[in-house]
N, C-alpha and C positions, 0 to 999 in steps of 0.2 A: 434766523441764526440768533438766541439770544444773546442779550444784550449783557455783558461783562459788568458785577456789580464792582462800585466803589469803595474803594477803602483809604482811610482816611490815615498817614504815620500811624505807629505802635510806638509808645515810649519803652526806651532802653533797656530798663527796667524788666519792664510785662515781656518783650523779645525774647530778653534772655533766659525770662523763666521756663518760656515757651521754649526754647531750647535745647534749656538743660532738661525738661520733659522729654522731648522728643530723642536726647542722648540717652534717658533712662531705658527709654522702651528700647531701644537698640541692644543697650545693655544684658538687657534679661532673654533678648530672643536666645542665644547660644542655649541656655537653661531650658527652655521649651520644649524639645525633644525629650529628656531624662525629667521635666515634669509628667509629661503625657506617658513615659514607662513609670512612673511610680501609679499613677491615677489606672494603669494596664494591670500593673501587677496587684493595687488592691483590688481589681474586681474579680482577679482570675481568668482573665482572659487568655486564648491560645497564642501559641507563639510568632502566628503571623503579625498579630495586631501592633507588637510596639514597632514592626517593620513600617505597617503602613502608615502609622500615627506621626513616625519620624518624617518620613518623606512631606505628609500633610504640614509639619513645623516646618520644615527646614525652608518649603516652600514657601510658606508665608513669611516667615525668617527674609528669607533676600527681596521677596516684594516690599518688607516692610524698610529694611534699611535703606533702599534706596527712593522712597516715598518719603519717609517722615520728616523730611528737611527741608523737602523740595516744592515749591508754588503750584498750587492747582491751577494757575491763569497766568497770563502775560503779566508781570508787573507793573507795578503805577510809580510814576517817579515825580518827586516834589523835591526842585531842589538836590542836594545829593543824596536822596532817599530814596531808596527802593523799597517798595512795601510790595508784599504778594502773600497769599493764603495760605497754608502751609497745615498737616492733619493735627496739629496742634495749636492753633490759631493764626490770624493774620501775625505778623512780624516785617518791621524795617530794619534794612541795613545798611549803613553810612557809605556808602561809596566814595566818601571823601577822604574815610577813617580804615580803608579795606584794612586787614594784617595778614589774613593766610588768604589763598586760593587752592582747594581742591580739586582734583577730577572724580567723580566716582561714576563709575562703568558697571552697568549688568549685563552677566552674560546670561545666555539660555544655549537650548540646544541649536537652537539657529542661528548662533551667533551674537554678536551683538545687542541685547535689547534697547539699551539705553544708557546714555551719557550725560549725567548732572555734574555744571560746576558749582561748588559749593563757597561759597565766599563768608567769611567772620572776619567782623569788622573791630574797633578796639574797644567796644561794650562787650562784647561775648557773643552777638547776636550772631547766628546763623542762620544761611539762607542760601536752598539749591535752586539752582538756576536752570534752564533748557530752553530756553525761546530765543531765536538767533537775536532778536532786539535785545533783548538783556543783555546777551552774551557781548554782543557790541559795547553797550554800557559800562559795561564792566574794563573790557577791554581800554576804554576811552580813557575811564579811571585811571588806570594802571599806566594809562601813559603819561595822565597829568601829575603821575608822583612825582615831585622835586628830589633831584637828590640828599638836600637838606633834611628831607622830613623819613620817618621811618619808613624803612622799605619791609613793603610786604613780602611774604615767603610766599612764593610761587611755585607749584611744582611744574617739573617737565612737563607732565602730559597735559596738566591745566593750559600752561603755555602756549603748547601744541593745540590743544582744543579751540585758543583764541587768537589762534592764528598769529602768536607771538614771538615765537620761537621757530628756529628749523627743523625738521624732524616732525614724527607723526607721533599717532598712539601705539604704535602696535607691539613694543615693550611691555610698557603698561596696560595692554589688553591680555597678552601671555602671562603675565601675572598674575592677574584678576582667573584667569583662567586655573592657574594650578593651585590657586588659593580657595576657589570655590570647589573643585578636584581634590584635593589634599581633606581640605577641609569637610566636607561631605562623607568622603570614602572616613574618615576619622570618628566623625559624629558618629555614623554607621555601626562600625566596627565595638563602639563605646557601649552602643546601645545594645548590641547582640552579645557581648561580653555581658554586660550588667543582666537581659535577660538570662542569658544563661545561670546566672548565680543565683538569679532570683526562683528559679525554676528546680536549681538544683535543694 
């Protein structure tokens, strides 16, 4: 078994830049199918090509959204700081200054494929966590927040994932399924419409 590489805590400004870089990547993902359609139109390819390209780009988009902020390995703790390597570089989130916690769920035809807890601290650094040990650290940090401190915004689904609130993630999962289904259908419809206009 390969030994996990050790990372030193990263300055908040660096982590914030890497968070923004990841957010920018997620922001451009919805435009990928339309950029692919423009490239297909420029090359004069057949009508089936836009659908294939759209399917591939939507798949890449879904995978990137779930991975761009997420730690690639279990986090390493230094005091209140949790450090992990993401696609845009190493980030450190301050568990003593958590401002928001959300749940990101990825679905596939086989069901739920991944659940990631997104933690954002007061410096604006965002880090996605999926390892049980990291989730326990987040829960303990939230339980230590004093009533006199700034209260973190914890979504209902994230609270359920962290076993801090009653209920489960069923409603959250259904809403994610609907968003993926309707979003995918809307994207395919828009691409087909544009492809039809380009062929006209």
